[in-house]
Phi, psi and omega in degrees: 000162185236172180282116181302327184298337180288335181235358190300325183257011180262152172278160185305321183284355178260356185263130181286156185307324183292320181293316180302319185297331183270349182288140177271173184305315181298323180293321177296317181297317179299312181301313179296318179298316177296320177302326184265014175054045178245139172278171177296326177294316181300312179298318179302319176296320179295324185267357181060049178218189182263157175301326179300318181296315183298318175302317177297322175298310182294335178259010179061030178264346176208147178260135177294148178292163176301325175298318177294320179298322179294315176298320181297315181298321179292315179303316183271000178052051178227162177271171183296326176300313180297314178301310187273333187232355185066023179256130178295158182302324181274004182288127180301323181289353183267357186296311182297308178303320178305316177296319180297312180299316176301320179293320179298319177302315180294322180298319184290338181282337184286000000 
């Protein structure tokens, strides 16, 4: 793990790839929310959940459901690879995780 203070106030495009690779999901969620100029309250309203839930996601005390992750990707206009792994859609290394994420989405629909 790395010191959160080194990237806490940076936007995703300001974080170098090595720092991004070390970020956990909660840290990515916080960074994306800030990049999109949303407060925790704003995001909670968009996701139809509580500010406390957003805080718990960002602090890794709770994991968002697959449905919430899909909504987050839509809100931020990014694909699931970028949301979950910080990998751009055209990244060769993202092909396998993308398939896994798609399969998870299909499983939850059944």
